[in-house]
TIVEXVEX-650235 format. One line per 4 residues: their letters; for each residue x, y, z of N, C-alpha, C, O. Coordinates in Angstrom, 2 decimals. Example, Ala and Ser with C-alpha at 12.3 -4.5 7.8 and 13.67 -1.06 7.14 Angstrom:
// residues 2
AS = 13.19:-5.69:7.80:12.30:-4.50:7.80:13.20:-3.30:7.80:14.24:-3.32:8.46 ~ 12.85:-2.25:7.08:13.67:-1.06:7.14:12.90:0.03:7.87:13.41:1.14:8.04 .
END
This chain:
// residues 174
XXXX = -36.94:-104.14:-51.84:-36.64:-105.47:-51.40:-37.50:-106.46:-52.15:-38.67:-106.19:-52.44 ~ -36.92:-107.62:-52.48:-37.66:-108.67:-53.17:-37.93:-109.79:-52.17:-37.02:-110.25:-51.48 ~ -39.16:-110.22:-52.11:-39.54:-111.35:-51.27:-40.03:-112.44:-52.19:-40.85:-112.19:-53.07 ~ -39.54:-113.66:-52.00:-39.97:-114.78:-52.82:-41.11:-115.47:-52.11:-40.98:-115.86:-50.95 .
XXXX = -42.23:-115.63:-52.80:-43.42:-116.26:-52.25:-43.94:-117.24:-53.28:-44.30:-116.83:-54.38 ~ -43.99:-118.52:-52.94:-44.44:-119.56:-53.87:-43.66:-119.51:-55.18:-44.23:-119.62:-56.26 ~ -42.35:-119.34:-55.07:-41.42:-119.34:-56.19:-41.61:-118.19:-57.17:-41.05:-118.23:-58.27 ~ -42.36:-117.17:-56.83:-42.45:-116.01:-57.70:-41.95:-114.79:-56.94:-42.16:-114.66:-55.74 .
XXXX = -41.31:-113.90:-57.66:-40.76:-112.71:-57.02:-41.83:-111.63:-56.95:-42.49:-111.32:-57.94 ~ -41.97:-111.08:-55.77:-42.94:-110.01:-55.55:-42.17:-108.83:-54.97:-41.43:-108.98:-54.00 ~ -42.34:-107.68:-55.55:-41.66:-106.49:-55.04:-42.40:-105.97:-53.82:-43.59:-105.67:-53.89 ~ -41.71:-105.87:-52.73:-42.26:-105.31:-51.50:-41.36:-104.16:-51.09:-40.14:-104.25:-51.21 .
XXXX = -41.94:-103.12:-50.63:-41.16:-101.97:-50.19:-41.12:-101.95:-48.67:-42.15:-101.80:-48.01 ~ -39.95:-102.10:-48.15:-39.73:-101.96:-46.71:-38.93:-100.68:-46.53:-37.95:-100.45:-47.24 ~ -39.35:-99.87:-45.59:-38.65:-98.61:-45.33:-37.18:-98.88:-45.03:-36.84:-99.83:-44.32 ~ -36.32:-98.04:-45.58:-34.89:-98.14:-45.31:-34.38:-96.79:-44.85:-34.99:-95.75:-45.10 .
XXXX = -33.25:-96.83:-44.17:-32.56:-95.61:-43.76:-31.15:-95.68:-44.32:-30.60:-96.76:-44.52 ~ -30.59:-94.52:-44.58:-29.22:-94.47:-45.07:-28.30:-94.50:-43.86:-28.45:-93.71:-42.93 ~ -27.33:-95.43:-43.87:-26.40:-95.54:-42.77:-25.02:-95.09:-43.21:-24.80:-94.78:-44.38 ~ -24.08:-95.05:-42.26:-22.73:-94.61:-42.55:-22.19:-95.36:-43.75:-22.32:-96.58:-43.82 .
XXXX = -21.60:-94.66:-44.68:-21.11:-95.27:-45.90:-22.11:-95.17:-47.04:-21.79:-95.50:-48.18 ~ -23.34:-94.70:-46.74:-24.33:-94.46:-47.76:-25.23:-95.63:-48.11:-26.14:-95.48:-48.93 ~ -25.00:-96.79:-47.51:-25.84:-97.96:-47.82:-27.23:-97.80:-47.22:-27.41:-97.10:-46.23 ~ -28.20:-98.45:-47.85:-29.56:-98.47:-47.33:-29.71:-99.65:-46.39:-29.26:-100.76:-46.69 .
XXXX = -30.35:-99.43:-45.25:-30.53:-100.48:-44.26:-31.98:-100.51:-43.85:-32.57:-99.48:-43.52 ~ -32.57:-101.70:-43.88:-33.95:-101.87:-43.44:-33.92:-102.18:-41.95:-33.35:-103.20:-41.53 ~ -34.51:-101.32:-41.14:-34.52:-101.52:-39.69:-35.22:-102.84:-39.35:-36.15:-103.26:-40.04 ~ -34.75:-103.46:-38.29:-35.34:-104.73:-37.87:-36.83:-104.55:-37.58:-37.63:-105.42:-37.92 .
XXXX = -37.21:-103.44:-36.96:-38.62:-103.22:-36.64:-39.48:-103.19:-37.89:-40.59:-103.71:-37.89 ~ -38.98:-102.58:-38.97:-39.73:-102.54:-40.23:-39.78:-103.91:-40.90:-40.81:-104.30:-41.45 ~ -38.66:-104.63:-40.85:-38.64:-105.97:-41.44:-39.56:-106.90:-40.67:-40.25:-107.73:-41.25 ~ -39.54:-106.76:-39.35:-40.39:-107.61:-38.50:-41.87:-107.33:-38.76:-42.68:-108.26:-38.80 .
XXXX = -42.22:-106.06:-38.93:-43.61:-105.68:-39.22:-44.06:-106.32:-40.54:-45.15:-106.88:-40.61 ~ -43.24:-106.25:-41.57:-43.55:-106.85:-42.87:-43.65:-108.37:-42.75:-44.57:-108.99:-43.28 ~ -42.69:-108.95:-42.05:-42.69:-110.40:-41.86:-43.96:-110.86:-41.16:-44.59:-111.82:-41.58 ~ -44.35:-110.18:-40.09:-45.54:-110.55:-39.32:-46.82:-110.39:-40.15:-47.75:-111.19:-40.03 .
XXXX = -46.86:-109.36:-40.99:-48.06:-109.17:-41.80:-48.20:-110.28:-42.85:-49.31:-110.68:-43.19 ~ -47.09:-110.78:-43.35:-47.11:-111.85:-44.36:-47.17:-113.25:-43.76:-47.56:-114.20:-44.43 ~ -46.78:-113.37:-42.51:-46.69:-114.68:-41.87:-47.34:-114.64:-40.49:-46.64:-114.71:-39.48 ~ -48.66:-114.52:-40.43:-49.33:-114.36:-39.14:-49.22:-115.58:-38.22:-49.44:-115.46:-37.01 .
XXXX = -48.87:-116.73:-38.77:-48.73:-117.93:-37.94:-47.26:-118.23:-37.64:-46.92:-119.36:-37.27 ~ -46.41:-117.25:-37.81:-44.98:-117.44:-37.58:-44.67:-117.56:-36.10:-45.45:-117.16:-35.23 ~ -43.51:-118.12:-35.85:-43.03:-118.25:-34.48:-41.61:-117.69:-34.42:-40.76:-118.03:-35.25 ~ -41.36:-116.83:-33.44:-40.02:-116.28:-33.23:-39.64:-116.58:-31.79:-40.32:-116.18:-30.85 .
XXXX = -38.53:-117.29:-31.63:-38.05:-117.65:-30.31:-36.65:-117.09:-30.13:-35.79:-117.28:-30.99 ~ -36.41:-116.41:-29.03:-35.07:-115.90:-28.75:-34.57:-116.52:-27.45:-35.32:-116.73:-26.50 ~ -33.26:-116.81:-27.43:-32.65:-117.45:-26.27:-31.30:-116.83:-25.98:-30.41:-116.85:-26.83 ~ -31.12:-116.27:-24.78:-29.78:-115.82:-24.39:-28.97:-117.02:-23.92:-29.47:-117.85:-23.16 .
XXXX = -27.71:-117.11:-24.36:-26.85:-118.23:-23.98:-25.58:-117.65:-23.36:-24.70:-117.17:-24.08 ~ -25.47:-117.69:-22.01:-24.27:-117.18:-21.35:-23.03:-117.97:-21.80:-23.08:-119.19:-21.96 ~ -21.92:-117.26:-21.99:-20.67:-117.88:-22.40:-19.71:-117.93:-21.21:-19.83:-117.13:-20.29 ~ -18.77:-118.85:-21.24:-17.78:-118.97:-20.17:-16.99:-117.67:-19.98:-16.54:-117.37:-18.88 .
XXXX = -16.83:-116.92:-21.07:-16.06:-115.67:-21.02:-16.80:-114.55:-20.31:-16.23:-113.49:-20.06 ~ -18.07:-114.78:-19.98:-18.89:-113.73:-19.37:-19.74:-113.00:-20.39:-20.64:-112.24:-20.01 ~ -19.48:-113.22:-21.67:-20.27:-112.60:-22.73:-21.58:-113.37:-22.87:-21.77:-114.42:-22.25 ~ -22.48:-112.85:-23.68:-23.75:-113.52:-23.94:-23.92:-113.69:-25.44:-23.70:-112.76:-26.21 .
XXXX = -24.31:-114.90:-25.85:-24.66:-115.18:-27.23:-26.18:-115.24:-27.28:-26.80:-115.96:-26.50 ~ -26.77:-114.50:-28.21:-28.22:-114.55:-28.37:-28.53:-115.35:-29.62:-27.91:-115.17:-30.66 ~ -29.51:-116.24:-29.50:-29.96:-117.05:-30.62:-31.42:-116.71:-30.89:-32.25:-116.70:-29.97 ~ -31.73:-116.44:-32.14:-33.12:-116.19:-32.55:-33.48:-117.23:-33.60:-32.77:-117.42:-34.58 .
XXXX = -34.59:-117.91:-33.38:-35.07:-118.92:-34.32:-36.43:-118.47:-34.83:-37.32:-118.14:-34.04 ~ -36.58:-118.46:-36.15:-37.85:-118.07:-36.77:-38.37:-119.21:-37.63:-37.64:-119.75:-38.47 ~ -39.61:-119.56:-37.42:-40.32:-120.54:-38.24:-41.47:-119.77:-38.90:-42.30:-119.19:-38.20 ~ -41.52:-119.78:-40.22:-42.51:-118.96:-40.93:-43.95:-119.35:-40.61:-44.82:-118.49:-40.54 .
XXXX = -44.19:-120.63:-40.42:-45.56:-121.07:-40.17:-45.53:-122.18:-39.12:-45.17:-123.32:-39.43 ~ -45.90:-121.85:-37.88:-45.80:-122.85:-36.81:-46.78:-124.00:-36.99:-46.66:-125.03:-36.32 ~ -47.76:-123.85:-37.90:-48.68:-124.95:-38.21:-48.05:-125.93:-39.20:-48.57:-127.03:-39.42 ~ -46.92:-125.53:-39.80:-46.22:-126.38:-40.78:-44.76:-126.45:-40.39:-43.99:-125.54:-40.72 .
XXXX = -44.36:-127.50:-39.71:-42.98:-127.62:-39.24:-41.96:-127.65:-40.37:-40.76:-127.50:-40.13 ~ -42.43:-127.84:-41.60:-41.53:-127.87:-42.75:-41.48:-126.53:-43.49:-40.88:-126.43:-44.56 ~ -42.11:-125.52:-42.94:-42.06:-124.20:-43.58:-40.65:-123.64:-43.43:-39.84:-124.16:-42.65 ~ -40.37:-122.59:-44.16:-39.04:-121.98:-44.11:-38.72:-121.55:-42.69:-39.59:-121.09:-41.95 .
XXXX = -37.44:-121.71:-42.32:-37.00:-121.28:-41.01:-35.59:-120.75:-41.10:-34.89:-120.98:-42.09 ~ -35.17:-120.04:-40.07:-33.82:-119.49:-40.03:-33.43:-119.23:-38.59:-34.27:-119.00:-37.72 ~ -32.13:-119.28:-38.36:-31.58:-118.98:-37.05:-30.58:-117.84:-37.20:-29.75:-117.86:-38.11 ~ -30.65:-116.87:-36.32:-29.69:-115.77:-36.30:-29.02:-115.72:-34.94:-29.64:-116.03:-33.92 .
XXXX = -27.76:-115.34:-34.92:-27.00:-115.24:-33.68:-26.38:-113.87:-33.55:-26.12:-113.20:-34.55 ~ -26.14:-113.46:-32.32:-25.42:-112.22:-32.05:-24.65:-112.41:-30.75:-25.19:-112.93:-29.78 ~ -23.40:-112.00:-30.74:-22.54:-112.14:-29.57:-22.30:-110.77:-28.96:-21.97:-109.82:-29.66 ~ -22.46:-110.70:-27.66:-22.26:-109.43:-26.94:-20.81:-109.01:-27.04:-19.90:-109.80:-26.76 .
XXXX = -20.58:-107.78:-27.44:-19.24:-107.22:-27.50:-19.02:-106.29:-26.32:-17.90:-106.18:-25.82 ~ -20.05:-105.61:-25.89:-19.95:-104.72:-24.74:-21.17:-104.93:-23.87:-22.17:-105.50:-24.31 ~ -21.10:-104.48:-22.66:-22.23:-104.64:-21.74:-22.59:-103.28:-21.16:-21.91:-102.77:-20.27 ~ -23.63:-102.71:-21.67:-24.07:-101.41:-21.19:-25.58:-101.35:-21.21:-26.26:-102.36:-21.44 .
XXXX = -26.09:-100.17:-20.97:-27.52:-99.98:-20.95:-28.13:-100.39:-22.28:-27.68:-99.96:-23.34 ~ -29.15:-101.21:-22.21:-29.92:-101.68:-23.37:-29.16:-102.62:-24.30:-29.72:-103.03:-25.31 ~ -27.90:-102.98:-24.00:-27.15:-103.86:-24.90:-27.77:-105.24:-24.99:-27.71:-105.87:-26.05 ~ -28.37:-105.73:-23.91:-29.01:-107.04:-23.93:-30.15:-107.04:-24.94:-30.27:-107.97:-25.74 .
XXXX = -30.99:-106.00:-24.90:-32.11:-105.89:-25.83:-31.62:-105.69:-27.27:-32.19:-106.26:-28.20 ~ -30.58:-104.90:-27.44:-30.02:-104.68:-28.77:-29.49:-105.99:-29.34:-29.65:-106.26:-30.53 ~ -28.86:-106.78:-28.50:-28.32:-108.06:-28.92:-29.43:-108.98:-29.42:-29.27:-109.65:-30.44 ~ -30.54:-109.00:-28.72:-31.69:-109.81:-29.14:-32.20:-109.33:-30.49:-32.53:-110.14:-31.37 .
XXXX = -32.28:-108.02:-30.66:-32.75:-107.44:-31.92:-31.83:-107.80:-33.07:-32.30:-108.10:-34.17 ~ -30.52:-107.76:-32.84:-29.56:-108.12:-33.88:-29.76:-109.57:-34.31:-29.75:-109.87:-35.50 ~ -29.94:-110.46:-33.34:-30.15:-111.88:-33.66:-31.42:-112.08:-34.48:-31.42:-112.84:-35.45 ~ -32.50:-111.40:-34.10:-33.76:-111.49:-34.85:-33.55:-110.92:-36.26:-34.03:-111.50:-37.24 .
XXXX = -32.85:-109.80:-36.35:-32.59:-109.19:-37.65:-31.82:-110.12:-38.58:-32.09:-110.16:-39.78 ~ -30.86:-110.85:-38.04:-30.08:-111.78:-38.85:-30.97:-112.93:-39.35:-30.88:-113.33:-40.51 ~ -31.81:-113.44:-38.47:-32.71:-114.53:-38.88:-33.67:-114.03:-39.96:-33.93:-114.73:-40.94 ~ -34.21:-112.82:-39.79:-35.09:-112.24:-40.80:-34.37:-112.08:-42.14:-34.92:-112.37:-43.20 .
XXXX = -33.12:-111.60:-42.08:-32.34:-111.42:-43.30:-32.12:-112.75:-44.01:-32.16:-112.82:-45.24 ~ -31.88:-113.80:-43.24:-31.69:-115.12:-43.85:-32.96:-115.64:-44.50:-32.91:-116.50:-45.39 ~ -34.11:-115.13:-44.06:-35.39:-115.49:-44.69:-35.75:-114.55:-45.84:-36.81:-114.69:-46.45 ~ -34.86:-113.60:-46.14:-35.08:-112.71:-47.27:-35.66:-111.36:-46.91:-36.03:-110.59:-47.80 .
XXXX = -35.76:-111.06:-45.63:-36.31:-109.78:-45.19:-35.18:-108.84:-44.83:-34.78:-108.73:-43.67 ~ -34.68:-108.16:-45.83:-33.60:-107.20:-45.66:-33.49:-106.36:-46.90:-34.07:-106.68:-47.93 ~ -32.74:-105.28:-46.82:-32.51:-104.42:-47.98:-31.26:-104.92:-48.71:-30.20:-105.04:-48.10 ~ -31.38:-105.20:-49.96:-30.26:-105.61:-50.81:-29.55:-106.85:-50.29:-28.36:-107.03:-50.55 .
XXXX = -30.24:-107.70:-49.58:-29.67:-108.97:-49.13:-28.66:-108.87:-48.01:-27.93:-109.83:-47.76 ~ -28.60:-107.72:-47.31:-27.61:-107.60:-46.25:-27.97:-108.50:-45.08:-29.15:-108.74:-44.81 ~ -26.96:-108.99:-44.39:-27.15:-109.75:-43.16:-26.74:-108.86:-42.00:-27.49:-108.69:-41.04 ~ -25.56:-108.30:-42.08:-25.07:-107.39:-41.03:-25.11:-105.97:-41.57:-24.84:-105.73:-42.75 .
XXXX = -25.43:-105.04:-40.71:-25.41:-103.64:-41.13:-23.98:-103.14:-41.15:-23.09:-103.75:-40.55 ~ -23.76:-102.06:-41.83:-22.41:-101.50:-41.85:-22.02:-101.04:-40.45:-20.84:-101.07:-40.10 ~ -22.99:-100.62:-39.64:-22.68:-100.24:-38.25:-22.13:-101.43:-37.48:-21.17:-101.31:-36.73 ~ -22.76:-102.60:-37.68:-22.28:-103.80:-37.00:-20.87:-104.14:-37.47:-20.01:-104.51:-36.66 .
XXXX = -20.62:-104.02:-38.77:-19.30:-104.34:-39.29:-18.26:-103.36:-38.77:-17.14:-103.76:-38.43 ~ -18.60:-102.07:-38.69:-17.68:-101.08:-38.15:-17.38:-101.36:-36.69:-16.24:-101.24:-36.25 ~ -18.41:-101.75:-35.92:-18.20:-102.08:-34.52:-17.32:-103.32:-34.38:-16.45:-103.37:-33.51 ~ -17.55:-104.31:-35.24:-16.73:-105.51:-35.21:-15.28:-105.18:-35.54:-14.36:-105.69:-34.89 .
XXXX = -15.06:-104.32:-36.53:-13.70:-103.93:-36.89:-13.02:-103.20:-35.74:-11.84:-103.43:-35.48 ~ -13.75:-102.32:-35.04:-13.20:-101.63:-33.87:-12.83:-102.65:-32.79:-11.78:-102.56:-32.17 ~ -13.71:-103.62:-32.58:-13.45:-104.67:-31.60:-12.20:-105.45:-31.98:-11.36:-105.73:-31.12 ~ -12.06:-105.81:-33.26:-10.89:-106.54:-33.72:-9.62:-105.71:-33.52:-8.59:-106.24:-33.10 .
XXXX = -9.70:-104.40:-33.83:-8.55:-103.52:-33.64:-8.16:-103.44:-32.17:-6.97:-103.45:-31.85 ~ -9.14:-103.37:-31.28:-8.86:-103.34:-29.84:-8.20:-104.63:-29.40:-7.23:-104.61:-28.63 ~ -8.71:-105.77:-29.88:-8.11:-107.06:-29.53:-6.68:-107.14:-30.04:-5.80:-107.65:-29.35 ~ -6.45:-106.63:-31.25:-5.12:-106.66:-31.84:-4.17:-105.79:-31.02:-3.03:-106.18:-30.76 .
XXXX = -4.62:-104.60:-30.63:-3.81:-103.70:-29.82:-3.45:-104.37:-28.50:-2.30:-104.33:-28.07 ~ -4.46:-105.00:-27.85:-4.22:-105.68:-26.57:-3.20:-106.81:-26.74:-2.33:-106.99:-25.89 ~ -3.31:-107.57:-27.84:-2.37:-108.65:-28.10:-0.96:-108.11:-28.29:0.00:-108.68:-27.77 ~ -0.82:-107.03:-29.03:0.50:-106.44:-29.28:1.11:-105.94:-27.98:2.29:-106.17:-27.72 .
XXXX = 0.32:-105.26:-27.16:0.82:-104.76:-25.87:1.23:-105.90:-24.95:2.25:-105.83:-24.28 ~ 0.42:-106.95:-24.93:0.72:-108.14:-24.11:2.01:-108.79:-24.61:2.86:-109.18:-23.81 ~ 2.15:-108.90:-25.93:3.36:-109.49:-26.51:4.59:-108.68:-26.16:5.62:-109.24:-25.78 ~ 4.50:-107.37:-26.28:5.63:-106.49:-25.94:6.08:-106.72:-24.50:7.27:-106.85:-24.22 .
XXXX = 5.12:-106.79:-23.60:5.42:-106.97:-22.18:6.06:-108.33:-21.93:7.09:-108.42:-21.25 ~ 5.47:-109.39:-22.48:5.98:-110.74:-22.26:7.36:-110.93:-22.89:8.24:-111.53:-22.28 ~ 7.56:-110.41:-24.10:8.83:-110.57:-24.80:9.94:-109.79:-24.09:11.08:-110.23:-24.05 ~ 9.60:-108.64:-23.55:10.60:-107.84:-22.84:11.15:-108.56:-21.62:12.28:-108.32:-21.20 .
XXXX = 10.35:-109.46:-21.05:10.77:-110.21:-19.86:11.60:-111.43:-20.20:12.22:-112.03:-19.31 ~ 11.64:-111.82:-21.47:12.41:-113.00:-21.88:13.86:-112.58:-22.12:14.14:-111.66:-22.88 ~ 14.78:-113.28:-21.44:16.20:-112.93:-21.56:17.02:-114.03:-22.20:18.23:-113.87:-22.37 ~ 16.38:-115.14:-22.56:17.07:-116.29:-23.13:16.56:-116.52:-24.56:15.36:-116.59:-24.79 .
XXXX = 17.49:-116.65:-25.52:17.12:-116.84:-26.93:16.30:-118.12:-27.11:15.36:-118.15:-27.91 ~ 16.66:-119.18:-26.38:15.94:-120.45:-26.50:14.48:-120.26:-26.05:13.56:-120.75:-26.71 ~ 14.27:-119.56:-24.95:12.91:-119.30:-24.44:12.15:-118.41:-25.42:10.94:-118.57:-25.60 ~ 12.86:-117.47:-26.04:12.24:-116.59:-27.02:11.80:-117.39:-28.25:10.73:-117.13:-28.81 .
XXXX = 12.60:-118.36:-28.67:12.26:-119.22:-29.79:11.00:-120.04:-29.46:10.12:-120.20:-30.30 ~ 10.91:-120.55:-28.24:9.73:-121.29:-27.79:8.49:-120.39:-27.80:7.40:-120.79:-28.21 ~ 8.70:-119.16:-27.33:7.60:-118.19:-27.32:7.13:-117.92:-28.75:5.94:-117.84:-29.02 ~ 8.08:-117.78:-29.66:7.75:-117.54:-31.06:6.92:-118.70:-31.63:5.90:-118.48:-32.28 .
XXXX = 7.36:-119.92:-31.37:6.65:-121.10:-31.90:5.22:-121.17:-31.35:4.31:-121.61:-32.05 ~ 5.04:-120.76:-30.12:3.71:-120.79:-29.51:2.82:-119.65:-30.01:1.60:-119.72:-29.88 ~ 3.41:-118.59:-30.57:2.64:-117.40:-30.94:2.80:-116.98:-32.39:2.39:-115.89:-32.77 ~ 3.39:-117.84:-33.23:3.69:-117.44:-34.61:2.45:-117.18:-35.45:2.55:-116.52:-36.49 .
XXXX = 1.29:-117.67:-35.05:0.07:-117.44:-35.81:-0.65:-116.16:-35.44:-1.78:-115.94:-35.89 ~ -0.05:-115.32:-34.64:-0.72:-114.11:-34.15:-0.45:-112.86:-34.98:-0.75:-111.75:-34.54 ~ 0.10:-113.02:-36.15:0.25:-111.89:-37.06:1.67:-111.36:-37.20:2.56:-111.70:-36.42 ~ 1.84:-110.53:-38.21:3.16:-109.98:-38.55:3.71:-109.08:-37.45:4.91:-109.09:-37.17 .
XXXX = 2.82:-108.30:-36.83:3.29:-107.38:-35.78:3.90:-108.14:-34.62:4.93:-107.73:-34.08 ~ 3.28:-109.26:-34.23:3.79:-110.08:-33.14:5.14:-110.68:-33.54:6.08:-110.67:-32.75 ~ 5.23:-111.20:-34.77:6.49:-111.77:-35.26:7.59:-110.72:-35.27:8.73:-111.01:-34.93 ~ 7.24:-109.49:-35.65:8.23:-108.41:-35.69:8.73:-108.06:-34.28:9.92:-107.83:-34.09 .
XXXX = 7.84:-108.03:-33.31:8.22:-107.75:-31.93:9.20:-108.81:-31.43:10.20:-108.50:-30.77 ~ 8.90:-110.07:-31.74:9.76:-111.17:-31.31:11.11:-111.11:-32.03:12.16:-111.33:-31.41 ~ 11.09:-110.80:-33.32:12.34:-110.68:-34.08:13.20:-109.56:-33.53:14.41:-109.73:-33.38 ~ 12.60:-108.43:-33.22:13.35:-107.31:-32.66:13.98:-107.68:-31.33:15.13:-107.33:-31.06 .
XXXX = 13.23:-108.40:-30.50:13.78:-108.83:-29.21:14.90:-109.83:-29.41:15.90:-109.80:-28.69 ~ 14.75:-110.70:-30.40:15.81:-111.66:-30.71:17.10:-110.93:-31.10:18.19:-111.30:-30.66 ~ 16.97:-109.90:-31.92:18.14:-109.11:-32.34:18.78:-108.41:-31.14:20.00:-108.27:-31.09 ~ 17.97:-107.98:-30.19:18.50:-107.33:-28.98:19.30:-108.31:-28.14:20.31:-107.95:-27.54 .
XX = 18.83:-109.57:-28.09:19.48:-110.56:-27.25:20.77:-111.11:-27.87:21.61:-111.67:-27.15 ~ 20.94:-110.97:-29.17:22.13:-111.53:-29.84:23.36:-110.68:-29.62:24.43:-111.02:-30.12 .
END
């Protein structure tokens, strides 16, 4: 990992682990240890922000030198995708990790780990599946072509699969 200090590049070695896909990932705990050793006057503030949906958004703010309000700073966020044992703490760690990465404390400049991206993709797939199932159910209940056209106009931005479901129902009604 390269850390820039006073405009010069200094090679620093932060321990990394190999994650799924073979990429190297610097654990937040290792990045935080390095950051703290280089910035003893730093400030890290984390804030959980409840969302209307029931989820929690975590915000982490890092100021490299609390004696200098103009020192480098960064904010990292993480949104709860699931709620289970230790997820609250994990969410806080992800937000801190993102802020550290924005300050240059990461392996190969990564912001999100491949694990986070894989989890996000699974979440997106689940949301897509739920949308398709909901669309199938709602479209099956529509018996009027005019109402189906209105439904299409209200949902046309939801992807090709949704458009195909509506088109198939339209063909059934004709």
